[in-house]
C-alpha positions in Angstrom: -22.6 52.7 -80.5 -23.0 49.9 -83.1 -21.0 51.5 -86.0 -23.4 51.7 -89.2 -21.5 53.8 -91.4 -18.7 51.8 -92.7 -20.9 49.3 -93.6 -22.4 51.7 -96.4 -25.3 51.5 -98.9 -23.6 49.1 -100.8 -23.3 46.5 -97.8 -25.7 43.6 -99.5 -23.9 43.6 -102.8 -20.1 44.2 -101.1 -20.4 41.3 -98.3 -22.2 39.0 -101.1 -19.3 39.4 -103.1 -16.6 38.6 -100.9 -18.1 35.9 -99.0 -18.3 33.8 -102.3 -14.5 34.2 -102.6 -12.5 31.5 -100.1 -10.6 33.5 -97.5 -6.8 32.9 -97.7 -5.5 33.8 -94.0 -2.1 34.5 -92.8 -0.7 32.5 -90.3 -1.3 34.6 -86.9 1.3 33.3 -84.4 1.4 34.6 -80.4 3.3 37.4 -80.1 3.9 39.8 -77.3 2.2 43.4 -77.0 5.0 45.9 -75.2 2.5 47.0 -72.4 3.7 51.3 -71.6 5.5 51.2 -69.2 3.0 52.2 -66.3 1.2 49.3 -67.1 4.5 47.0 -66.8 5.4 48.9 -63.6 2.0 47.9 -62.0 2.2 44.4 -62.5 3.0 43.7 -59.1 0.6 46.1 -57.1 -2.3 44.3 -59.3 -1.0 41.1 -58.1 -1.0 42.3 -54.5 -4.6 43.7 -54.9 -5.8 40.7 -56.6 -4.5 38.5 -53.4 -6.6 40.4 -50.9 -9.7 41.0 -53.5 -9.9 37.3 -53.9 -10.5 37.1 -49.9 -12.7 39.9 -49.8 -16.7 39.6 -50.3 -17.8 43.0 -50.6 -21.8 41.4 -50.0 -20.9 39.6 -46.3 -18.0 42.0 -45.5 -19.8 45.5 -44.5 -16.7 47.3 -43.6 -15.0 47.1 -46.9 -15.1 50.2 -49.2 -12.4 49.6 -51.7 -9.0 48.8 -53.1 -7.0 51.3 -55.2 -4.1 51.1 -56.8 -1.9 54.1 -56.3 1.7 55.0 -57.6 3.7 53.1 -55.4 1.3 50.8 -53.2 -1.9 49.3 -52.7 -4.6 50.9 -50.5 -7.7 48.7 -49.0 -10.1 51.0 -47.7 -11.8 49.4 -45.1 -14.4 51.0 -42.2 -13.7 49.3 -38.7 -12.1 46.3 -37.8 -10.9 44.7 -40.3 -11.4 41.0 -40.2 -8.5 38.9 -39.4 -9.0 36.7 -43.1 -8.8 39.8 -45.1 -5.6 40.4 -42.6 -3.8 37.6 -43.6 -4.4 37.8 -47.3 -2.8 41.4 -46.9 0.1 39.4 -45.1 0.2 37.9 -48.0 0.0 40.3 -50.3 2.7 42.1 -48.8 5.2 39.7 -49.6 4.8 41.1 -53.6 4.0 44.5 -53.3 3.3 47.4 -50.5 -0.1 47.5 -48.9 -1.7 49.9 -46.8 -4.7 50.1 -44.5 -6.7 53.1 -44.8 -9.7 54.2 -42.4 -12.8 54.8 -44.9 -15.4 57.2 -43.5 -18.2 54.9 -44.9 -18.3 51.5 -46.3 -19.2 50.2 -50.1 -22.7 48.8 -48.3 -23.2 52.1 -46.8 -22.7 54.3 -50.3 -25.0 51.5 -52.5 -27.7 52.0 -50.0 -27.1 56.1 -50.1 -27.3 55.2 -54.6 -30.5 53.3 -54.0 -32.0 56.0 -52.3 -30.9 58.6 -54.6 -32.3 56.7 -57.7 -35.6 56.7 -56.5 -35.5 60.7 -56.4 -34.1 61.1 -60.2 -32.6 59.3 -63.0 -29.2 59.6 -62.5 -26.3 57.6 -62.9 -24.5 56.6 -59.5 -20.8 55.9 -58.7 -18.9 55.4 -55.7 -15.4 57.0 -54.2 -12.9 54.1 -53.9 -12.1 55.8 -50.6 -15.7 55.6 -49.1 -15.7 59.6 -48.6 -18.6 60.1 -51.0 -21.2 59.2 -53.8 -21.0 60.8 -57.2 -24.0 61.6 -58.5 -23.3 61.9 -62.6 -26.7 64.2 -64.1 -25.9 62.4 -67.5 -27.2 65.9 -69.5 -30.9 66.0 -67.4 -32.1 69.1 -67.9 -34.1 71.1 -65.5 -32.5 68.8 -62.3 -30.6 71.2 -59.9 -27.8 69.7 -57.5 -29.8 71.3 -54.9 -32.7 69.1 -55.4 -30.5 66.1 -54.3 -32.0 64.3 -51.3 -29.7 64.2 -48.2 -28.9 60.3 -47.8 -26.6 60.2 -44.8 -23.4 60.6 -46.5 -21.8 63.5 -48.8 -23.1 63.5 -52.9 -20.8 64.9 -55.2 -22.6 66.1 -58.5 -20.9 65.7 -61.8 -22.4 66.4 -65.2 -20.4 63.9 -67.7 -23.1 64.4 -70.8 -25.6 61.7 -72.0 -23.7 58.5 -72.6 -22.9 56.9 -75.9 -22.7 53.4 -76.7 -19.5 52.6 -78.4 -20.0 49.8 -80.4 -10.2 43.6 -87.9 -11.2 42.4 -90.5 -11.1 38.6 -91.6 -11.0 36.8 -88.8 -11.2 32.5 -88.7 -12.0 29.8 -86.8 -10.9 29.3 -83.9 -12.6 32.9 -83.6 -10.2 35.4 -81.7 -10.6 38.2 -79.6 -10.5 42.1 -81.2 -11.8 41.4 -84.6 -15.1 42.5 -86.2 -18.2 41.4 -85.3 -20.9 42.0 -87.4 -24.7 41.9 -87.2 -26.8 42.6 -90.0 -25.9 46.5 -90.8 -23.8 47.5 -87.3 -20.5 46.5 -86.4 -19.0 45.7 -83.1 -15.7 43.7 -81.9 -15.5 40.4 -80.8 -14.6 40.0 -76.8 -12.8 37.8 -74.9 -13.1 33.7 -76.1 -14.7 31.9 -72.9 -16.3 28.9 -72.0 -18.3 27.4 -69.8 -18.4 23.3 -68.6 -20.5 22.7 -72.1 -19.4 25.2 -74.9 -17.4 27.9 -76.1 -18.3 31.3 -76.7 -16.8 34.9 -77.6 -18.0 37.4 -74.7 -19.0 40.7 -75.8 -21.6 43.8 -75.4 -25.3 42.8 -74.6 -26.0 46.0 -77.1 -24.6 44.6 -80.1 -27.5 42.4 -80.5 -30.2 40.2 -79.4 -30.9 36.8 -78.5 -31.0 34.6 -81.7 -29.1 37.0 -84.2 -26.5 35.5 -86.4 -23.1 37.2 -85.9 -20.5 37.3 -88.8 -16.9 38.3 -89.2 -15.6 41.2 -91.2 -16.1 39.2 -94.9 -19.7 37.6 -93.4 -18.4 34.4 -92.3 -20.5 32.7 -89.5 -18.9 33.2 -86.2 -22.1 31.7 -84.2 -25.8 32.8 -82.1 -26.4 36.1 -80.2 -27.1 34.3 -77.0 -27.6 35.3 -73.1 -28.2 38.8 -73.7 -27.9 40.3 -70.1 -29.2 43.9 -70.9 -28.7 44.7 -67.2 -25.0 44.3 -67.3 -24.6 45.2 -71.1 -23.0 41.6 -71.9 -24.2 38.3 -73.8 -22.4 35.7 -75.3 -21.8 34.1 -78.9 -21.9 31.0 -79.2 -19.4 29.6 -81.3 -19.4 26.2 -83.0 -16.3 26.0 -84.4 -15.0 27.1 -81.3 -12.6 29.9 -79.8 -8.9 30.8 -79.0 -7.6 32.5 -76.2 -5.8 34.8 -78.7 -6.4 38.8 -79.1 -5.7 40.8 -82.0 -3.6 43.9 -81.2 -1.9 45.6 -84.4 -4.0 47.4 -86.9 -6.8 46.8 -89.1 -5.3 44.3 -91.5 -2.6 43.2 -89.1 -2.2 39.3 -88.1 -0.4 40.3 -85.0 -1.8 38.7 -81.8 -1.5 37.8 -78.1 -1.7 34.8 -75.7 -4.9 35.9 -73.0 -3.5 34.1 -70.2 -6.7 34.1 -68.0 -9.1 37.0 -66.5 -8.9 39.4 -63.1 -10.5 41.7 -61.0 -10.5 45.4 -61.9 -8.8 48.1 -59.6 -8.8 52.0 -59.2 -5.7 53.6 -60.2 -4.8 50.2 -62.7 -3.9 51.4 -66.0 -5.3 49.0 -68.8 -5.9 48.9 -72.6 -8.4 48.6 -74.7 -8.7 46.7 -78.2 -11.3 47.7 -80.3 -12.0 47.3 -84.0 -12.5 50.9 -84.4 -9.7 52.1 -82.2 -7.2 49.7 -84.5 -8.4 51.4 -87.5 -7.8 54.8 -86.9 -4.4 54.3 -84.9 -2.9 50.9 -86.1 -3.2 49.2 -82.7 -4.7 49.3 -79.0 -5.6 52.3 -77.0 -3.4 52.4 -73.8 -3.1 54.5 -70.6 -6.8 53.6 -69.6 -6.5 54.6 -65.7 -9.3 53.4 -63.9 -11.4 56.1 -61.5 -15.0 54.8 -61.0 -17.1 51.6 -59.9 -20.5 52.4 -61.1 -23.2 51.4 -58.2 -26.3 51.2 -60.4 -28.1 48.1 -61.9 -25.3 48.0 -64.7 -22.4 48.0 -62.3 -20.0 49.3 -65.1 -16.6 50.6 -64.7 -14.9 53.6 -65.8 -11.3 54.7 -67.0 -9.9 57.8 -68.7 -7.8 58.1 -71.1 -4.8 60.1 -69.5 -3.2 61.7 -72.4 -6.7 63.3 -73.4 -6.9 60.9 -76.8 -10.2 59.2 -77.4 -10.4 56.1 -75.1 -12.7 54.3 -77.3 -14.4 54.4 -80.7 -17.6 53.9 -82.3 -17.4 49.7 -83.6 -14.9 48.9 -80.5 -18.2 47.9 -78.5 -17.6 43.8 -77.3 -13.9 44.5 -77.4 -11.6 43.3 -75.2 -10.1 45.7 -71.8 -7.1 44.0 -70.6 -3.9 44.4 -68.1 -0.6 42.9 -68.8 0.7 39.7 -67.2 3.6 39.0 -65.4 4.8 36.2 -68.3 4.6 39.2 -71.1 1.3 38.7 -72.5 -2.7 39.8 -71.2 -4.9 39.5 -68.4 -8.9 40.0 -69.4 -10.3 42.7 -67.3 -13.7 43.7 -69.1 -15.8 44.3 -72.0 -16.4 47.6 -73.8 -19.4 49.4 -73.4 -19.6 53.2 -73.8 -18.0 56.4 -73.6 -20.0 60.3 -73.2 -21.3 63.1 -75.5 -18.5 65.4 -75.9 -15.8 63.5 -73.9 -14.9 60.8 -75.3 -11.6 60.2 -73.1 -13.9 58.1 -70.6 -14.6 54.3 -71.3 -17.5 52.7 -69.8 -16.8 48.7 -69.4 -18.3 46.1 -67.7 -15.7 43.9 -65.5 -14.9 40.1 -66.4 -15.4 39.6 -62.8 -19.2 40.5 -63.4 -19.7 38.3 -66.8 -18.2 35.4 -64.5 -20.4 35.3 -62.2 -23.4 35.8 -64.9 -22.6 33.0 -66.9 -20.2 31.0 -64.6 -17.1 31.6 -67.5 -13.8 31.7 -68.2 -11.0 32.5 -70.7 -11.0 29.8 -73.2 -7.3 27.6 -73.1 
């Protein structure tokens, strides 16, 4: 949800006055952000899962169901015989953390096929169980749609209703542009996502619903950041072309804090993994990032989003956080890019919906700026 309330009726006057002043930014030196213990404890588990995931091609490996991080191990769910290259990757991963291979009743390919059939029958959100046991149909507040109306698709179907989806749309950043800062588009505010580049230029990765191609994007005091481009409505991500560059730093303090940390790179997301998000509105309300976000589900619809739940029952995301960074800890004490804030649910804002960085790099051929 883009947050228009902060700007108020006096936006034009207030911004005009601020823009005329020459900002004097404080020095932003990289500092380590102290992740919660449960996230730090998972570092070797995430590294082991990543070793396997970089070998698995879900499209080609039709027996693959999912990779899950449990309390003390990584679990690879697979239907049928596990191919030799994947077994070799598992052996390598076991040098880092315990890995268990478990049998899946259905593969991810089968669940996606079933989900495609369900989408032709009703307007719903489709998710899958990482263990290959079932498809999850979210009624999304749809009236008049009963569980008994869900068609038989050859796999178990769980029906839930989390309510209607709500898009989740620091103050004075400066070139080179960083992650987690205010991102203003007209009267709406989002949060800058990760600084990225391709072979030709540098960008900020953000949420697609935060603008349209060609929009001018400014920071919280009206300074020009760049131009909205590459809008992918299907995956709800986009790029902001930044002629003055982007930096692999991310804000982790409050609204007026200059505390930043270094973004070392990106990695895949795994169910069971604990992550944090550093949206601007959450920083205003809490003085820092929101952590304790445990990954639960990967949606199988065309949006291909990921969902995490805040384990302490606190708000996972707020209006104005859209586009902001979702990340995990690196072994060196810095952060690893995981995704971009997108949405929550009416009446259940303990859930964060985000687009994973793996999807973004496939869409754009990008990597984290260094």
